[in-house]
N, CA and C atoms as an extended XYZ file, in Angstrom:
315
Properties=species:S:1:pos:R:3:atomname:S:1:resname:S:1:resid:I:1 pbc="F F F"
N         0.463        2.910        1.136 N   MET     1
C         1.193        3.514        0.053 CA  MET     1
C         1.307        5.028        0.246 C   MET     1
N         0.185        5.672        0.639 N   LEU     2
C         0.200        7.116        0.859 CA  LEU     2
C         1.170        7.466        1.987 C   LEU     2
N         1.160        6.649        3.028 N   LYS     3
C         2.042        6.899        4.162 CA  LYS     3
C         3.508        6.819        3.730 C   LYS     3
N         3.839        5.810        2.953 N   GLU     4
C         5.225        5.644        2.503 CA  GLU     4
C         5.636        6.774        1.560 C   GLU     4
N         4.730        7.176        0.674 N   ALA     5
C         5.030        8.289       -0.234 CA  ALA     5
C         5.238        9.572        0.557 C   ALA     5
N         4.447        9.774        1.593 N   SER     6
C         4.585       10.965        2.424 CA  SER     6
C         5.900       10.965        3.181 C   SER     6
N         6.342        9.782        3.618 N   ARG     7
C         7.621        9.684        4.326 CA  ARG     7
C         8.776       10.127        3.439 C   ARG     7
N         8.664        9.863        2.151 N   ARG     8
C         9.739       10.195        1.222 CA  ARG     8
C         9.713       11.668        0.807 C   ARG     8
N         8.595       12.336        1.040 N   ASN     9
C         8.440       13.737        0.663 CA  ASN     9
C         9.145       14.615        1.693 C   ASN     9
N        10.089       15.433        1.259 N   SER    10
C        10.877       16.242        2.192 CA  SER    10
C        10.020       17.254        2.948 C   SER    10
N         8.983       17.805        2.321 N   VAL    11
C         8.108       18.763        3.003 CA  VAL    11
C         7.413       18.077        4.173 C   VAL    11
N         6.860       16.885        3.935 N   CYS    12
C         6.189       16.141        4.999 CA  CYS    12
C         7.166       15.786        6.106 C   CYS    12
N         8.355       15.360        5.732 N   ARG    13
C         9.361       14.972        6.718 CA  ARG    13
C         9.750       16.170        7.584 C   ARG    13
N         9.888       17.346        6.974 N   ASP    14
C        10.248       18.547        7.735 CA  ASP    14
C         9.153       18.923        8.728 C   ASP    14
N         7.908       18.731        8.353 N   ILE    15
C         6.784       19.107        9.204 CA  ILE    15
C         6.521       18.073       10.292 C   ILE    15
N         6.442       16.815        9.892 N   VAL    16
C         6.017       15.746       10.807 CA  VAL    16
C         7.191       15.089       11.510 C   VAL    16
N         8.330       15.045       10.878 N   GLY    17
C         9.476       14.357       11.443 CA  GLY    17
C         9.615       12.972       10.831 C   GLY    17
N        10.608       12.248       11.258 N   SER    18
C        10.850       10.924       10.687 CA  SER    18
C        10.240        9.808       11.523 C   SER    18
N         9.650       10.137       12.652 N   ASP    19
C         9.098        9.118       13.548 CA  ASP    19
C         7.579        8.962       13.388 C   ASP    19
N         7.136        8.674       12.182 N   TRP    20
C         5.712        8.554       11.880 CA  TRP    20
C         5.013        7.514       12.740 C   TRP    20
N         5.677        6.427       13.050 N   ASP    21
C         5.046        5.334       13.784 CA  ASP    21
C         5.048        5.547       15.296 C   ASP    21
N         5.605        6.645       15.759 N   THR    22
C         5.653        6.953       17.181 CA  THR    22
C         4.472        7.847       17.541 C   THR    22
N         3.774        7.474       18.624 N   TRP    23
C         2.658        8.301       19.100 CA  TRP    23
C         3.253        9.560       19.704 C   TRP    23
N         3.101       10.676       18.991 N   ARG    24
C         3.671       11.945       19.432 CA  ARG    24
C         2.722       13.073       19.034 C   ARG    24
N         1.591       13.204       19.743 N   PRO    25
C         0.606       14.228       19.357 CA  PRO    25
C         1.116       15.656       19.483 C   PRO    25
N         2.153       15.891       20.273 N   GLN    26
C         2.662       17.258       20.424 CA  GLN    26
C         3.245       17.816       19.130 C   GLN    26
N         3.499       16.961       18.144 N   ARG    27
C         4.001       17.463       16.860 CA  ARG    27
C         2.973       18.380       16.190 C   ARG    27
N         1.703       18.271       16.586 N   TRP    28
C         0.639       19.091       16.009 CA  TRP    28
C         0.269       20.266       16.909 C   TRP    28
N         0.985       20.435       18.022 N   LEU    29
C         0.634       21.469       18.993 CA  LEU    29
C         1.718       22.534       19.087 C   LEU    29
N         1.288       23.739       19.427 N   ALA    30
C         2.199       24.836       19.741 CA  ALA    30
C         1.670       25.465       21.023 C   ALA    30
N         2.425       25.380       22.098 N   ASP    31
C         1.980       25.873       23.410 CA  ASP    31
C         0.660       25.252       23.823 C   ASP    31
N         0.477       23.969       23.512 N   GLY    32
C        -0.736       23.253       23.909 CA  GLY    32
C        -1.938       23.513       23.029 C   GLY    32
N        -1.775       24.273       21.950 N   ILE    33
C        -2.880       24.613       21.048 CA  ILE    33
C        -2.616       23.997       19.681 C   ILE    33
N        -3.654       23.421       19.096 N   LEU    34
C        -3.530       22.830       17.773 CA  LEU    34
C        -3.082       23.888       16.776 C   LEU    34
N        -2.037       23.597       16.029 N   ARG    35
C        -1.515       24.577       15.083 CA  ARG    35
C        -1.712       24.113       13.644 C   ARG    35
N        -1.752       25.055       12.756 N   SER    36
C        -1.892       24.769       11.338 CA  SER    36
C        -0.581       24.204       10.819 C   SER    36
N        -0.680       23.173        9.994 N   ARG    37
C         0.516       22.553        9.419 CA  ARG    37
C         0.346       22.440        7.916 C   ARG    37
N         0.223       23.598        7.248 N   GLU    38
C         0.084       23.555        5.795 CA  GLU    38
C         1.323       22.935        5.180 C   GLU    38
N         1.249       22.187        4.150 N   PRO    39
C         0.086       21.853        3.338 CA  PRO    39
C        -0.624       20.589        3.791 C   PRO    39
N        -0.378       20.159        5.023 N   LEU    40
C        -0.957       18.903        5.497 CA  LEU    40
C        -2.301       19.082        6.191 C   LEU    40
N        -2.817       20.306        6.280 N   ASP    41
C        -4.094       20.527        6.952 CA  ASP    41
C        -5.231       19.790        6.263 C   ASP    41
N        -5.199       19.763        4.963 N   THR    42
C        -6.197       19.014        4.204 CA  THR    42
C        -5.478       18.175        3.171 C   THR    42
N        -5.986       17.011        2.947 N   CYS    43
C        -5.345       16.110        1.975 CA  CYS    43
C        -6.301       15.768        0.841 C   CYS    43
N        -7.243       16.642        0.562 N   MET    44
C        -8.234       16.351       -0.470 CA  MET    44
C        -7.599       16.071       -1.820 C   MET    44
N        -6.574       16.814       -2.157 N   PHE    45
C        -5.957       16.676       -3.465 CA  PHE    45
C        -4.557       16.091       -3.397 C   PHE    45
N        -4.140       15.693       -2.221 N   GLY    46
C        -2.795       15.173       -2.079 CA  GLY    46
C        -1.794       16.314       -2.038 C   GLY    46
N        -0.521       15.958       -2.139 N   HIS    47
C         0.523       16.962       -2.041 CA  HIS    47
C         1.760       16.470       -2.779 C   HIS    47
N         2.505       17.392       -3.299 N   GLY    48
C         3.777       17.052       -3.930 CA  GLY    48
C         3.621       16.517       -5.338 C   GLY    48
N         4.561       15.679       -5.771 N   PRO    49
C         4.558       15.212       -7.153 CA  PRO    49
C         3.361       14.327       -7.504 C   PRO    49
N         2.683       13.779       -6.517 N   ARG    50
C         1.517       12.927       -6.775 CA  ARG    50
C         0.200       13.680       -6.552 C   ARG    50
N         0.292       14.984       -6.505 N   GLN    51
C        -0.890       15.826       -6.309 CA  GLN    51
C        -1.878       15.630       -7.444 C   GLN    51
N        -3.158       15.690       -7.140 N   CYS    52
C        -4.218       15.513       -8.129 CA  CYS    52
C        -4.075       16.536       -9.263 C   CYS    52
N        -4.025       16.070      -10.505 N   PRO    53
C        -3.882       17.006      -11.619 CA  PRO    53
C        -5.135       17.860      -11.838 C   PRO    53
N        -6.263       17.467      -11.282 N   GLY    54
C        -7.499       18.236      -11.445 CA  GLY    54
C        -7.741       19.245      -10.345 C   GLY    54
N        -6.780       19.430       -9.437 N   MET    55
C        -6.979       20.323       -8.293 CA  MET    55
C        -7.303       21.754       -8.731 C   MET    55
N        -6.532       22.304       -9.635 N   PHE    56
C        -6.756       23.697      -10.039 CA  PHE    56
C        -8.086       23.854      -10.764 C   PHE    56
N        -8.452       22.860      -11.569 N   PHE    57
C        -9.749       22.888      -12.245 CA  PHE    57
C       -10.873       22.867      -11.209 C   PHE    57
N       -10.786       21.954      -10.235 N   ALA    58
C       -11.828       21.846       -9.207 CA  ALA    58
C       -11.913       23.115       -8.369 C   ALA    58
N       -10.777       23.698       -8.029 N   ASN    59
C       -10.782       24.918       -7.228 CA  ASN    59
C       -11.274       26.130       -8.007 C   ASN    59
N       -11.231       26.060       -9.324 N   THR    60
C       -11.739       27.149      -10.149 CA  THR    60
C       -13.215       26.962      -10.468 C   THR    60
N       -13.581       25.780      -10.911 N   VAL    61
C       -14.955       25.520      -11.348 CA  VAL    61
C       -15.894       25.282      -10.168 C   VAL    61
N       -15.403       24.660       -9.102 N   GLY    62
C       -16.252       24.357       -7.945 CA  GLY    62
C       -16.960       25.581       -7.386 C   GLY    62
N       -16.238       26.648       -7.045 N   PRO    63
C       -16.911       27.851       -6.540 CA  PRO    63
C       -17.874       28.458       -7.561 C   PRO    63
N       -17.537       28.370       -8.833 N   TRP    64
C       -18.427       28.901       -9.871 CA  TRP    64
C       -19.743       28.120       -9.882 C   TRP    64
N       -19.664       26.801       -9.797 N   VAL    65
C       -20.868       25.968       -9.774 CA  VAL    65
C       -21.711       26.304       -8.542 C   VAL    65
N       -21.082       26.427       -7.380 N   LEU    66
C       -21.822       26.777       -6.164 CA  LEU    66
C       -22.463       28.162       -6.272 C   LEU    66
N       -21.756       29.109       -6.897 N   ALA    67
C       -22.323       30.451       -7.088 CA  ALA    67
C       -23.542       30.403       -8.004 C   ALA    67
N       -23.485       29.593       -9.053 N   GLU    68
C       -24.628       29.457       -9.958 CA  GLU    68
C       -25.826       28.819       -9.251 C   GLU    68
N       -25.585       27.830       -8.420 N   ILE    69
C       -26.677       27.210       -7.656 CA  ILE    69
C       -27.293       28.242       -6.718 C   ILE    69
N       -26.452       29.018       -6.014 N   ALA    70
C       -26.958       30.040       -5.102 CA  ALA    70
C       -27.698       31.143       -5.850 C   ALA    70
N       -27.282       31.438       -7.085 N   ARG    71
C       -27.952       32.471       -7.880 CA  ARG    71
C       -29.325       32.012       -8.356 C   ARG    71
N       -29.445       30.735       -8.685 N   ARG    72
C       -30.679       30.223       -9.270 CA  ARG    72
C       -31.677       29.659       -8.266 C   ARG    72
N       -31.206       29.303       -7.061 N   TYR    73
C       -32.078       28.645       -6.093 CA  TYR    73
C       -31.951       29.276       -4.717 C   TYR    73
N       -33.060       29.237       -3.967 N   CYS    74
C       -33.032       29.571       -2.546 CA  CYS    74
C       -32.747       28.266       -1.806 C   CYS    74
N       -31.808       28.286       -0.912 N   ILE    75
C       -31.430       27.092       -0.173 CA  ILE    75
C       -31.946       27.234        1.255 C   ILE    75
N       -32.817       26.301        1.667 N   ALA    76
C       -33.382       26.342        3.018 CA  ALA    76
C       -32.291       26.014        4.034 C   ALA    76
N       -32.316       26.655        5.190 N   PRO    77
C       -31.313       26.364        6.222 CA  PRO    77
C       -31.380       24.904        6.679 C   PRO    77
N       -30.249       24.354        7.034 N   TRP    78
C       -30.165       22.981        7.542 CA  TRP    78
C       -30.877       22.908        8.887 C   TRP    78
N       -31.774       21.945        9.032 N   GLU    79
C       -32.556       21.807       10.259 CA  GLU    79
C       -32.226       20.539       11.035 C   GLU    79
N       -31.243       19.811       10.593 N   GLY    80
C       -30.880       18.568       11.257 CA  GLY    80
C       -29.850       18.777       12.358 C   GLY    80
N       -29.345       17.672       12.891 N   PRO    81
C       -28.313       17.762       13.927 CA  PRO    81
C       -27.003       18.278       13.334 C   PRO    81
N       -26.074       18.672       14.188 N   PRO    82
C       -24.776       19.134       13.671 CA  PRO    82
C       -24.137       18.069       12.780 C   PRO    82
N       -23.537       18.520       11.702 N   LEU    83
C       -22.927       17.590       10.755 CA  LEU    83
C       -21.532       17.188       11.215 C   LEU    83
N       -21.224       15.935       11.046 N   GLY    84
C       -19.882       15.446       11.331 CA  GLY    84
C       -19.215       15.087       10.013 C   GLY    84
N       -17.909       15.131        9.972 N   ALA    85
C       -17.173       14.807        8.749 CA  ALA    85
C       -16.453       13.475        8.914 C   ALA    85
N       -16.342       12.767        7.815 N   HIS    86
C       -15.634       11.488        7.776 CA  HIS    86
C       -14.640       11.564        6.633 C   HIS    86
N       -13.377       11.316        6.916 N   THR    87
C       -12.347       11.411        5.882 CA  THR    87
C       -11.811       10.028        5.544 C   THR    87
N       -11.932        9.672        4.290 N   THR    88
C       -11.306        8.462        3.766 CA  THR    88
C       -10.514        8.927        2.558 C   THR    88
N       -10.930        8.535        1.356 N   PHE    89
C       -10.278        9.048        0.154 CA  PHE    89
C       -10.643       10.519       -0.053 C   PHE    89
N       -11.878       10.876        0.318 N   THR    90
C       -12.330       12.263        0.294 CA  THR    90
C       -12.982       12.579        1.634 C   THR    90
N       -13.255       13.836        1.887 N   THR    91
C       -13.955       14.238        3.100 CA  THR    91
C       -15.424       14.406        2.766 C   THR    91
N       -16.284       13.778        3.558 N   CYS    92
C       -17.720       13.850        3.313 CA  CYS    92
C       -18.454       13.818        4.645 C   CYS    92
N       -19.732       14.195        4.653 N   PRO    93
C       -20.503       14.144        5.894 CA  PRO    93
C       -20.672       12.699        6.364 C   PRO    93
N       -20.816       12.526        7.673 N   VAL    94
C       -20.997       11.189        8.240 CA  VAL    94
C       -22.318       10.586        7.762 C   VAL    94
N       -23.369       11.412        7.704 N   LYS    95
C       -24.682       10.960        7.246 CA  LYS    95
C       -25.095       11.761        6.020 C   LYS    95
N       -26.040       11.218        5.264 N   ASP    96
C       -26.554       11.941        4.101 CA  ASP    96
C       -27.144       13.280        4.523 C   ASP    96
N       -26.981       14.280        3.692 N   VAL    97
C       -27.509       15.618        3.952 CA  VAL    97
C       -28.553       15.913        2.882 C   VAL    97
N       -29.745       16.243        3.314 N   ARG    98
C       -30.809       16.610        2.370 CA  ARG    98
C       -31.116       18.092        2.526 C   ARG    98
N       -30.917       18.819        1.438 N   LEU    99
C       -31.220       20.248        1.427 CA  LEU    99
C       -32.468       20.501        0.599 C   LEU    99
N       -33.190       21.538        0.960 N   ARG   100
C       -34.365       21.922        0.177 CA  ARG   100
C       -33.998       23.136       -0.672 C   ARG   100
N       -34.190       22.999       -1.965 N   LEU   101
C       -33.936       24.089       -2.909 CA  LEU   101
C       -35.252       24.523       -3.532 C   LEU   101
N       -35.429       25.816       -3.694 N   SER   102
C       -36.590       26.304       -4.440 CA  SER   102
C       -36.087       27.305       -5.462 C   SER   102
N       -36.641       27.197       -6.668 N   ARG   103
C       -36.204       28.024       -7.801 CA  ARG   103
C       -36.488       29.494       -7.506 C   ARG   103
N       -35.497       30.342       -7.723 N   ARG   104
C       -35.704       31.797       -7.568 CA  ARG   104
C       -36.534       32.286       -8.750 C   ARG   104
N       -37.394       33.230       -8.498 N   LEU   105
C       -38.234       33.773       -9.566 CA  LEU   105
C       -37.580       34.932      -10.272 C   LEU   105
């Protein structure tokens, strides 16, 4: 469904082209280097008329919540292996991440 909706979106069509089912990785390259293709770089909130209505709220409140956590707690550095990301409906780490927080005095 997302693929079909994206095909109908003129912004997506202008960026990706009409040959979605054709293997054409060069559509993402410029002189052999991966190039940014906004607004398709991230799909966390979707794009166009079906964009998540909570996007602006999340982008406003999310940083505030993280700032409050950083203000109130000391966060121990990550000591595990490099984190990998997995994207399905949302983007999340491949494995659970456990952080150690200690209350600031």
